[in-house]
All heavy atoms as a GROMACS GRO file, in nm:
protein
  366
    1MET      N    1   0.084  -0.122   0.007
    1MET     CA    2   0.007   0.000   0.003
    1MET      C    3   0.090   0.126  -0.001
    1MET      O    4   0.048   0.232  -0.060
    1MET     CB    5  -0.090  -0.010   0.120
    1MET     CG    6  -0.182   0.108   0.124
    1MET     SD    7  -0.308   0.091   0.006
    1MET     CE    8  -0.420   0.223   0.052
    2ARG      N    9   0.198   0.119   0.065
    2ARG     CA   10   0.292   0.238   0.085
    2ARG      C   11   0.345   0.270  -0.055
    2ARG      O   12   0.354   0.388  -0.103
    2ARG     CB   13   0.400   0.204   0.186
    2ARG     CG   14   0.486   0.330   0.210
    2ARG     CD   15   0.580   0.302   0.316
    2ARG     NE   16   0.684   0.208   0.262
    2ARG     CZ   17   0.811   0.223   0.262
    2ARG    NH1   18   0.863   0.328   0.332
    2ARG    NH2   19   0.895   0.144   0.207
    3ASP      N   20   0.392   0.163  -0.126
    3ASP     CA   21   0.448   0.183  -0.258
    3ASP      C   22   0.342   0.231  -0.362
    3ASP      O   23   0.372   0.319  -0.439
    3ASP     CB   24   0.505   0.053  -0.315
    3ASP     CG   25   0.636   0.007  -0.235
    3ASP    OD1   26   0.697   0.100  -0.175
    3ASP    OD2   27   0.657  -0.118  -0.237
    4PHE      N   28   0.219   0.177  -0.342
    4PHE     CA   29   0.120   0.231  -0.435
    4PHE      C   30   0.089   0.387  -0.414
    4PHE      O   31   0.077   0.458  -0.505
    4PHE     CB   32  -0.012   0.147  -0.413
    4PHE     CG   33  -0.124   0.210  -0.494
    4PHE    CD1   34  -0.140   0.189  -0.611
    4PHE    CD2   35  -0.224   0.284  -0.413
    4PHE    CE1   36  -0.253   0.246  -0.695
    4PHE    CE2   37  -0.339   0.336  -0.491
    4PHE     CZ   38  -0.351   0.325  -0.620
    5SER      N   39   0.080   0.421  -0.299
    5SER     CA   40   0.052   0.564  -0.256
    5SER      C   41   0.158   0.651  -0.308
    5SER      O   42   0.137   0.756  -0.360
    5SER     CB   43   0.006   0.583  -0.109
    5SER     OG   44   0.128   0.553  -0.030
    6TRP      N   45   0.287   0.613  -0.296
    6TRP     CA   46   0.406   0.689  -0.346
    6TRP      C   47   0.399   0.707  -0.497
    6TRP      O   48   0.415   0.801  -0.552
    6TRP     CB   49   0.541   0.628  -0.288
    6TRP     CG   50   0.637   0.713  -0.344
    6TRP    CD1   51   0.722   0.677  -0.456
    6TRP    CD2   52   0.679   0.840  -0.306
    6TRP    NE1   53   0.814   0.789  -0.470
    6TRP    CE2   54   0.784   0.882  -0.389
    6TRP    CE3   55   0.634   0.931  -0.217
    6TRP    CZ2   56   0.836   1.019  -0.367
    6TRP    CZ3   57   0.687   1.059  -0.200
    6TRP    CH2   58   0.798   1.100  -0.288
    7LYS      N   59   0.360   0.584  -0.570
    7LYS     CA   60   0.363   0.584  -0.710
    7LYS      C   61   0.256   0.669  -0.762
    7LYS      O   62   0.265   0.754  -0.847
    7LYS     CB   63   0.358   0.438  -0.766
    7LYS     CG   64   0.483   0.364  -0.746
    7LYS     CD   65   0.466   0.228  -0.801
    7LYS     CE   66   0.597   0.149  -0.784
    7LYS     NZ   67   0.585   0.007  -0.821
    8TYR      N   68   0.135   0.663  -0.692
    8TYR     CA   69   0.020   0.746  -0.731
    8TYR      C   70   0.056   0.887  -0.712
    8TYR      O   71   0.022   0.969  -0.792
    8TYR     CB   72  -0.094   0.702  -0.643
    8TYR     CG   73  -0.225   0.769  -0.689
    8TYR    CD1   74  -0.303   0.720  -0.804
    8TYR    CD2   75  -0.277   0.884  -0.624
    8TYR    CE1   76  -0.411   0.797  -0.844
    8TYR    CE2   77  -0.388   0.945  -0.662
    8TYR     CZ   78  -0.462   0.901  -0.770
    8TYR     OH   79  -0.563   0.963  -0.804
    9PHE      N   80   0.121   0.928  -0.596
    9PHE     CA   81   0.158   1.067  -0.575
    9PHE      C   82   0.249   1.110  -0.677
    9PHE      O   83   0.241   1.212  -0.724
    9PHE     CB   84   0.211   1.072  -0.439
    9PHE     CG   85   0.278   1.216  -0.418
    9PHE    CD1   86   0.217   1.327  -0.413
    9PHE    CD2   87   0.425   1.216  -0.404
    9PHE    CE1   88   0.284   1.453  -0.390
    9PHE    CE2   89   0.491   1.341  -0.398
    9PHE     CZ   90   0.410   1.456  -0.382
   10SER      N   91   0.349   1.031  -0.715
   10SER     CA   92   0.457   1.071  -0.800
   10SER      C   93   0.410   1.088  -0.944
   10SER      O   94   0.448   1.174  -1.022
   10SER     CB   95   0.574   0.976  -0.810
   10SER     OG   96   0.536   0.849  -0.860
   11ILE      N   97   0.299   1.020  -0.977
   11ILE     CA   98   0.238   1.027  -1.112
   11ILE      C   99   0.144   1.148  -1.114
   11ILE      O  100   0.136   1.233  -1.211
   11ILE     CB  101   0.159   0.902  -1.147
   11ILE    CG1  102   0.267   0.796  -1.178
   11ILE    CG2  103   0.084   0.930  -1.275
   11ILE    CD1  104   0.205   0.651  -1.191
   12THR      N  105   0.057   1.163  -1.010
   12THR     CA  106  -0.054   1.261  -1.011
   12THR      C  107  -0.017   1.390  -0.938
   12THR      O  108  -0.075   1.496  -0.962
   12THR     CB  109  -0.182   1.205  -0.958
   12THR    OG1  110  -0.162   1.173  -0.818
   12THR    CG2  111  -0.221   1.079  -1.036
   13GLY      N  112   0.066   1.384  -0.830
   13GLY     CA  113   0.096   1.498  -0.763
   13GLY      C  114  -0.013   1.516  -0.655
   13GLY      O  115  -0.021   1.618  -0.588
   14ASP      N  116  -0.097   1.424  -0.621
   14ASP     CA  117  -0.216   1.436  -0.549
   14ASP      C  118  -0.165   1.434  -0.400
   14ASP      O  119  -0.090   1.348  -0.343
   14ASP     CB  120  -0.308   1.313  -0.564
   14ASP     CG  121  -0.431   1.320  -0.467
   14ASP    OD1  122  -0.462   1.424  -0.431
   14ASP    OD2  123  -0.483   1.206  -0.434
   15VAL      N  124  -0.195   1.543  -0.329
   15VAL     CA  125  -0.157   1.563  -0.182
   15VAL      C  126  -0.201   1.455  -0.100
   15VAL      O  127  -0.127   1.415  -0.005
   15VAL     CB  128  -0.186   1.709  -0.133
   15VAL    CG1  129  -0.150   1.734   0.000
   15VAL    CG2  130  -0.119   1.812  -0.222
   16ASP      N  131  -0.330   1.419  -0.116
   16ASP     CA  132  -0.389   1.313  -0.018
   16ASP      C  133  -0.301   1.184  -0.031
   16ASP      O  134  -0.299   1.114   0.068
   16ASP     CB  135  -0.532   1.288  -0.061
   16ASP     CG  136  -0.620   1.411  -0.023
   16ASP    OD1  137  -0.589   1.474   0.076
   16ASP    OD2  138  -0.714   1.432  -0.096
   17ALA      N  139  -0.258   1.148  -0.159
   17ALA     CA  140  -0.172   1.035  -0.164
   17ALA      C  141  -0.042   1.045  -0.100
   17ALA      O  142  -0.003   0.949  -0.027
   17ALA     CB  143  -0.159   1.003  -0.324
   18TYR      N  144   0.011   1.166  -0.094
   18TYR     CA  145   0.136   1.190  -0.007
   18TYR      C  146   0.112   1.175   0.136
   18TYR      O  147   0.192   1.117   0.202
   18TYR     CB  148   0.190   1.331  -0.045
   18TYR     CG  149   0.312   1.357   0.024
   18TYR    CD1  150   0.444   1.286   0.005
   18TYR    CD2  151   0.316   1.447   0.127
   18TYR    CE1  152   0.557   1.312   0.079
   18TYR    CE2  153   0.425   1.470   0.206
   18TYR     CZ  154   0.550   1.408   0.186
   18TYR     OH  155   0.654   1.438   0.258
   19LEU      N  156   0.010   1.235   0.171
   19LEU     CA  157  -0.034   1.221   0.318
   19LEU      C  158  -0.061   1.086   0.356
   19LEU      O  159  -0.019   1.044   0.478
   19LEU     CB  160  -0.150   1.324   0.347
   19LEU     CG  161  -0.125   1.464   0.332
   19LEU    CD1  162  -0.262   1.537   0.345
   19LEU    CD2  163  -0.022   1.511   0.424
   20LEU      N  164  -0.124   1.005   0.276
   20LEU     CA  165  -0.153   0.868   0.307
   20LEU      C  166  -0.011   0.794   0.312
   20LEU      O  167   0.011   0.717   0.409
   20LEU     CB  168  -0.227   0.798   0.195
   20LEU     CG  169  -0.259   0.642   0.219
   20LEU    CD1  170  -0.330   0.617   0.344
   20LEU    CD2  171  -0.337   0.600   0.084
   21TYR      N  172   0.083   0.819   0.210
   21TYR     CA  173   0.219   0.757   0.223
   21TYR      C  174   0.286   0.795   0.349
   21TYR      O  175   0.350   0.712   0.420
   21TYR     CB  176   0.294   0.819   0.110
   21TYR     CG  177   0.435   0.779   0.105
   21TYR    CD1  178   0.484   0.644   0.073
   21TYR    CD2  179   0.538   0.870   0.143
   21TYR    CE1  180   0.614   0.604   0.087
   21TYR    CE2  181   0.670   0.837   0.156
   21TYR     CZ  182   0.714   0.714   0.126
   21TYR     OH  183   0.839   0.673   0.135
   22LYS      N  184   0.283   0.918   0.396
   22LYS     CA  185   0.350   0.955   0.518
   22LYS      C  186   0.277   0.892   0.640
   22LYS      O  187   0.348   0.853   0.733
   22LYS     CB  188   0.344   1.113   0.536
   22LYS     CG  189   0.422   1.188   0.442
   22LYS     CD  190   0.569   1.155   0.461
   22LYS     CE  191   0.625   1.233   0.584
   22LYS     NZ  192   0.760   1.213   0.614
   23GLU      N  193   0.156   0.874   0.640
   23GLU     CA  194   0.084   0.810   0.754
   23GLU      C  195   0.127   0.665   0.765
   23GLU      O  196   0.151   0.613   0.871
   23GLU     CB  197  -0.068   0.830   0.746
   23GLU     CG  198  -0.140   0.780   0.846
   23GLU     CD  199  -0.287   0.809   0.844
   23GLU    OE1  200  -0.332   0.900   0.775
   23GLU    OE2  201  -0.378   0.714   0.887
   24ILE      N  202   0.130   0.604   0.649
   24ILE     CA  203   0.165   0.460   0.648
   24ILE      C  204   0.309   0.450   0.676
   24ILE      O  205   0.357   0.357   0.750
   24ILE     CB  206   0.134   0.400   0.501
   24ILE    CG1  207  -0.009   0.390   0.489
   24ILE    CG2  208   0.196   0.262   0.500
   24ILE    CD1  209  -0.056   0.361   0.349
   25SER      N  210   0.404   0.543   0.647
   25SER     CA  211   0.538   0.518   0.668
   25SER      C  212   0.577   0.540   0.808
   25SER      O  213   0.664   0.475   0.868
   25SER     CB  214   0.607   0.628   0.594
   25SER     OG  215   0.606   0.604   0.462
   26ASP      N  216   0.504   0.624   0.880
   26ASP     CA  217   0.538   0.648   1.021
   26ASP      C  218   0.396   0.675   1.101
   26ASP      O  219   0.364   0.786   1.142
   26ASP     CB  220   0.627   0.768   1.040
   26ASP     CG  221   0.674   0.788   1.186
   26ASP    OD1  222   0.663   0.696   1.258
   26ASP    OD2  223   0.730   0.898   1.226
   27PRO      N  224   0.325   0.576   1.112
   27PRO     CA  225   0.193   0.578   1.175
   27PRO      C  226   0.196   0.618   1.333
   27PRO      O  227   0.092   0.658   1.383
   27PRO     CB  228   0.123   0.444   1.159
   27PRO     CG  229   0.249   0.350   1.161
   27PRO     CD  230   0.362   0.429   1.086
   28THR      N  231   0.308   0.600   1.396
   28THR     CA  232   0.322   0.630   1.547
   28THR      C  233   0.344   0.772   1.568
   28THR      O  234   0.324   0.811   1.682
   28THR     CB  235   0.423   0.548   1.603
   28THR    OG1  236   0.548   0.573   1.550
   28THR    CG2  237   0.388   0.390   1.581
   29SER      N  238   0.381   0.852   1.477
   29SER     CA  239   0.431   0.990   1.508
   29SER      C  240   0.319   1.077   1.566
   29SER      O  241   0.329   1.147   1.663
   29SER     CB  242   0.486   1.060   1.378
   29SER     OG  243   0.371   1.070   1.279
   30ASP      N  244   0.192   1.078   1.509
   30ASP     CA  245   0.083   1.155   1.564
   30ASP      C  246  -0.014   1.079   1.652
   30ASP      O  247  -0.070   1.134   1.747
   30ASP     CB  248   0.002   1.220   1.447
   30ASP     CG  249   0.089   1.319   1.381
   30ASP    OD1  250   0.174   1.390   1.435
   30ASP    OD2  251   0.059   1.334   1.260
   31ASP      N  252  -0.016   0.945   1.628
   31ASP     CA  253  -0.112   0.868   1.691
   31ASP      C  254  -0.087   0.849   1.860
   31ASP      O  255  -0.166   0.860   1.933
   31ASP     CB  256  -0.127   0.718   1.639
   31ASP     CG  257  -0.188   0.726   1.496
   31ASP    OD1  258  -0.257   0.829   1.471
   31ASP    OD2  259  -0.171   0.624   1.426
   32ASP      N  260   0.053   0.828   1.889
   32ASP     CA  261   0.087   0.822   2.016
   32ASP      C  262   0.050   0.951   2.100
   32ASP      O  263  -0.004   0.951   2.208
   32ASP     CB  264   0.239   0.800   2.031
   32ASP     CG  265   0.276   0.647   1.989
   32ASP    OD1  266   0.169   0.576   1.981
   32ASP    OD2  267   0.389   0.620   1.965
   33ALA      N  268   0.083   1.061   2.043
   33ALA     CA  269   0.054   1.194   2.116
   33ALA      C  270  -0.094   1.212   2.132
   33ALA      O  271  -0.140   1.253   2.243
   33ALA     CB  272   0.127   1.308   2.040
   34GLU      N  273  -0.178   1.174   2.025
   34GLU     CA  274  -0.316   1.192   2.035
   34GLU      C  275  -0.379   1.102   2.142
   34GLU      O  276  -0.459   1.131   2.213
   34GLU     CB  277  -0.368   1.164   1.900
   34GLU     CG  278  -0.527   1.204   1.897
   34GLU     CD  279  -0.587   1.188   1.758
   34GLU    OE1  280  -0.514   1.227   1.657
   34GLU    OE2  281  -0.701   1.134   1.743
   35GLU      N  282  -0.327   0.973   2.138
   35GLU     CA  283  -0.381   0.871   2.241
   35GLU      C  284  -0.349   0.916   2.376
   35GLU      O  285  -0.426   0.908   2.476
   35GLU     CB  286  -0.323   0.742   2.207
   35GLU     CG  287  -0.376   0.666   2.093
   35GLU     CD  288  -0.320   0.532   2.063
   35GLU    OE1  289  -0.267   0.477   2.156
   35GLU    OE2  290  -0.332   0.482   1.947
   36GLU      N  291  -0.226   0.975   2.403
   36GLU     CA  292  -0.188   1.023   2.545
   36GLU      C  293  -0.281   1.127   2.578
   36GLU      O  294  -0.321   1.141   2.698
   36GLU     CB  295  -0.048   1.063   2.541
   36GLU     CG  296   0.060   0.947   2.528
   36GLU     CD  297   0.195   1.002   2.522
   36GLU    OE1  298   0.227   1.125   2.560
   36GLU    OE2  299   0.287   0.925   2.490
   37ASN      N  300  -0.308   1.227   2.498
   37ASN     CA  301  -0.400   1.330   2.527
   37ASN      C  302  -0.537   1.282   2.564
   37ASN      O  303  -0.603   1.324   2.648
   37ASN     CB  304  -0.408   1.434   2.418
   37ASN     CG  305  -0.283   1.515   2.404
   37ASN    OD1  306  -0.207   1.522   2.495
   37ASN    ND2  307  -0.259   1.567   2.285
   38ASP      N  308  -0.591   1.185   2.485
   38ASP     CA  309  -0.722   1.126   2.514
   38ASP      C  310  -0.716   1.055   2.645
   38ASP      O  311  -0.817   1.078   2.724
   38ASP     CB  312  -0.759   1.026   2.404
   38ASP     CG  313  -0.790   1.092   2.268
   38ASP    OD1  314  -0.804   1.216   2.272
   38ASP    OD2  315  -0.795   1.013   2.165
   39GLN      N  316  -0.608   0.985   2.682
   39GLN     CA  317  -0.603   0.918   2.803
   39GLN      C  318  -0.595   1.020   2.925
   39GLN      O  319  -0.655   0.989   3.026
   39GLN     CB  320  -0.492   0.824   2.818
   39GLN     CG  321  -0.497   0.704   2.721
   39GLN     CD  322  -0.380   0.619   2.720
   39GLN    OE1  323  -0.280   0.656   2.783
   39GLN    NE2  324  -0.378   0.512   2.632
   40GLU      N  325  -0.535   1.128   2.910
   40GLU     CA  326  -0.518   1.226   3.015
   40GLU      C  327  -0.661   1.290   3.035
   40GLU      O  328  -0.700   1.324   3.148
   40GLU     CB  329  -0.425   1.330   2.974
   40GLU     CG  330  -0.267   1.289   2.989
   40GLU     CD  331  -0.182   1.392   2.938
   40GLU    OE1  332  -0.225   1.510   2.907
   40GLU    OE2  333  -0.061   1.354   2.930
   41ASP      N  334  -0.734   1.304   2.927
   41ASP     CA  335  -0.873   1.371   2.942
   41ASP      C  336  -0.965   1.275   3.008
   41ASP      O  337  -1.053   1.315   3.089
   41ASP     CB  338  -0.932   1.400   2.802
   41ASP     CG  339  -0.852   1.511   2.723
   41ASP    OD1  340  -0.789   1.598   2.799
   41ASP    OD2  341  -0.870   1.526   2.606
   42LEU      N  342  -0.945   1.142   2.999
   42LEU     CA  343  -1.038   1.045   3.057
   42LEU      C  344  -0.998   1.049   3.215
   42LEU      O  345  -1.083   1.010   3.286
   42LEU     CB  346  -1.011   0.904   3.008
   42LEU     CG  347  -1.072   0.886   2.862
   42LEU    CD1  348  -1.031   0.752   2.810
   42LEU    CD2  349  -1.220   0.912   2.858
   43LEU      N  350  -0.869   1.063   3.238
   43LEU     CA  351  -0.830   1.054   3.383
   43LEU      C  352  -0.871   1.175   3.466
   43LEU      O  353  -0.893   1.172   3.585
   43LEU     CB  354  -0.681   1.038   3.394
   43LEU     CG  355  -0.627   0.906   3.342
   43LEU    CD1  356  -0.480   0.915   3.348
   43LEU    CD2  357  -0.688   0.792   3.422
   44GLN      N  358  -0.915   1.283   3.398
   44GLN     CA  359  -0.939   1.404   3.468
   44GLN      C  360  -1.078   1.419   3.497
   44GLN      O  361  -1.173   1.389   3.463
   44GLN     CB  362  -0.896   1.536   3.392
   44GLN     CG  363  -0.751   1.535   3.381
   44GLN     CD  364  -0.698   1.653   3.302
   44GLN    OE1  365  -0.790   1.723   3.229
   44GLN    NE2  366  -0.563   1.682   3.312
   0.00000   0.00000   0.00000
């Protein structure tokens, strides 16, 4: 899926395909911080 999204982006220049590629490449970058914030909200 990662290769497909990169190839699609390189052919079309579609920003959404690039964002999908970035999300698949490093899915933990934003998810961990968001999950921590959600857990903190539940504890309060």
